[in-house]
C-alpha positions as CSV (number, residue, x, y, z in Angstrom):
1,M,29.2,152.1,43.6
2,K,29.8,150.3,46.9
3,K,31.0,151.5,50.3
4,C,34.3,150.0,51.6
5,R,33.7,148.0,54.8
6,V,37.0,149.3,56.4
7,C,37.6,152.9,55.4
8,K,34.0,153.7,54.4
9,T,35.0,155.4,51.1
10,K,32.9,154.7,47.9
11,F,34.5,152.6,45.2
12,E,33.5,150.8,42.1
13,P,33.9,147.0,42.6
14,F,35.5,144.7,40.0
15,N,32.9,142.0,40.9
16,S,29.8,141.7,43.0
17,L,31.5,140.0,45.9
18,Q,34.2,142.7,46.5
19,Q,33.7,144.3,49.9
20,V,36.8,146.6,50.2
21,C,38.4,149.2,48.0
22,S,42.0,148.2,48.2
23,T,44.6,145.6,49.2
24,A,45.4,147.5,52.4
25,C,41.7,147.5,53.4
26,A,41.4,143.8,52.5
27,L,44.3,143.1,54.9
28,Q,42.7,145.1,57.7
29,K,39.4,143.3,57.1
30,A,41.1,139.9,57.2
31,Q,42.8,140.8,60.5
32,K,39.5,141.9,62.0
33,D,37.8,138.8,60.8
34,F,40.6,136.7,62.2
35,Q,40.3,138.4,65.6
36,K,36.6,138.0,65.7
37,D,36.9,134.3,64.9
38,A,39.6,133.9,67.5
39,E,37.4,135.7,70.1
40,R,34.4,133.5,69.2
41,K,36.4,130.3,69.5
42,A,37.9,131.5,72.9
43,K,34.4,132.2,74.1
44,E,33.1,128.8,73.1
45,Q,36.2,127.2,74.8
46,R,35.5,129.1,78.1
47,K,31.8,128.0,77.9
48,W,32.8,124.4,77.3
49,I,35.3,124.5,80.3
50,R,32.6,126.1,82.5
51,E,30.2,123.3,81.6
52,Q,32.7,120.6,82.2
53,K,33.6,122.1,85.6
54,A,29.9,122.2,86.5
55,K,29.6,118.5,85.6
56,V,32.3,117.4,88.0
57,K,31.3,119.7,90.8
58,S,30.4,117.8,94.0
59,R,27.3,118.2,96.1
60,G,29.4,119.8,98.8
61,E,30.6,122.5,96.4
62,H,27.0,123.2,95.3
63,L,26.0,123.4,99.0
64,K,28.8,125.9,99.7
65,E,27.8,128.1,96.8
66,A,24.1,128.0,97.8
67,Q,25.1,128.9,101.4
68,Q,27.3,131.8,100.1
69,A,24.3,133.1,98.0
70,F,22.0,132.8,101.0
71,N,24.4,134.5,103.4
72,A,25.0,137.4,100.9
73,Y,21.2,137.9,100.7
74,I,20.9,138.0,104.5
75,R,23.6,140.6,104.8
76,E,22.0,142.7,102.1
77,R,18.5,142.2,103.6
78,D,19.7,143.4,107.0
79,R,22.1,146.0,105.7
80,H,20.6,148.9,107.6
81,R,20.1,147.0,110.8
82,P,22.6,146.6,113.6
83,C,24.2,143.3,114.7
84,I,21.4,141.2,116.1
85,S,23.5,140.2,119.2
86,C,25.3,143.3,120.4
87,G,23.5,146.0,118.4
88,T,26.6,147.6,116.9
89,Y,26.5,149.4,113.6
90,T,30.3,150.0,113.5
91,A,31.7,146.5,113.1
92,G,34.2,146.1,110.3
93,Q,32.8,142.9,109.0
94,Y,29.4,141.4,109.2
95,H,28.3,137.8,108.8
96,A,25.0,136.0,108.3
97,G,24.7,134.5,111.8
98,H,22.4,131.5,112.3
99,Y,20.5,131.3,115.6
100,R,20.4,127.5,115.4
101,T,23.7,126.6,113.8
102,T,24.0,124.7,110.5
103,K,25.6,121.8,112.4
104,A,23.0,121.6,115.1
105,A,20.0,122.1,112.8
106,P,21.0,121.6,109.2
107,E,17.3,121.6,108.2
108,L,17.2,125.3,109.1
109,R,20.3,126.2,107.0
110,F,18.3,128.2,104.5
111,E,15.5,129.4,106.8
112,E,15.4,133.2,106.7
113,L,13.9,133.5,110.2
114,N,16.9,131.6,111.6
115,C,19.6,133.9,110.1
116,H,20.3,137.5,110.7
117,K,23.2,140.0,110.2
118,Q,25.8,139.5,113.0
119,C,29.2,141.1,113.5
120,A,32.2,139.0,113.2
121,Q,33.1,139.4,116.9
122,C,29.8,138.0,118.1
123,N,29.6,135.3,115.4
124,N,33.1,133.9,115.5
125,F,34.6,134.9,118.9
126,D,31.6,134.9,121.2
127,S,30.1,131.7,119.8
128,G,27.2,133.6,118.3
129,N,26.5,135.5,121.5
130,I,23.4,133.4,121.7
131,V,21.8,134.8,124.8
132,E,21.7,138.3,123.4
133,Y,20.8,136.9,119.9
134,R,17.7,135.2,121.4
135,I,16.5,138.4,123.2
136,S,16.8,140.4,120.0
137,L,15.3,137.6,117.9
138,I,12.2,137.6,120.1
139,Q,11.9,141.4,119.6
140,R,12.2,141.0,115.8
141,I,10.2,137.9,114.9
142,G,8.2,137.2,118.1
143,Q,8.1,134.5,120.7
144,E,6.0,132.1,118.7
145,A,8.5,132.1,115.7
146,V,11.4,131.6,118.1
147,D,9.6,128.6,119.7
148,W,9.1,127.2,116.3
149,L,12.8,127.6,115.5
150,E,13.8,125.9,118.7
151,G,11.3,123.0,118.2
152,P,11.9,119.8,116.2
153,H,12.1,119.9,112.4
154,E,12.0,117.3,109.7
155,A,15.5,116.5,108.4
156,K,16.2,117.8,104.9
157,H,18.6,116.4,102.3
158,Y,19.1,118.8,99.5
159,A,19.7,117.4,96.0
160,T,22.1,119.1,93.7
161,D,19.3,120.5,91.6
162,E,17.7,121.9,94.7
163,L,20.9,123.5,95.7
164,K,21.3,125.1,92.3
165,E,17.8,126.5,92.6
166,I,18.4,127.9,96.1
167,K,21.6,129.6,94.8
168,R,19.7,131.1,91.8
169,K,16.8,132.2,94.0
170,Y,18.9,134.0,96.6
171,R,21.2,135.6,94.0
172,A,18.1,137.0,92.3
173,M,16.6,138.2,95.6
174,K,19.8,139.9,96.5
175,R,20.0,141.7,93.1
176,E,16.4,142.8,93.6
177,L,17.2,144.3,97.0
178,E,20.3,146.1,95.5
179,R,18.2,147.5,92.7
180,A,15.6,148.8,95.2
181,A,18.3,150.4,97.3
182,A,19.9,152.2,94.3
């Protein structure tokens, strides 16, 4: 006696390869097998498309994704802190505000000491509210670190592989902070 793969009733098979008890169960099993095969093929197709898109992605797109991952980490890291410039806790939207901007000092783009949670008002409309930012920054990280940030730095040119690694690193760090907070 065998157990039907569809309806789970016991039956006596005609041969050793028989898996179902009746024609109706055979049709149901064929439909399920067809659906599974179609889902597997669709999954393979999506994976192939994702790989092809990754191959044609430009360095700029990788830089943007790495910056987004870094900014999300900074916002999560400073989640319980106020805006570094104005000290508000009630802003509707917060950004990851750089003390030295990514245009002025691209080598500090991914420097955690250079980036802190900042409200949209200060970051966008008050040009970073840099005077108040500097005062709060000295209180948070100290005068020596601020002097280092304001000093000269060696230029950095990130390769695509480095940008992928930065994106992976900061996504993992953000997930770790979220797990710790939960």
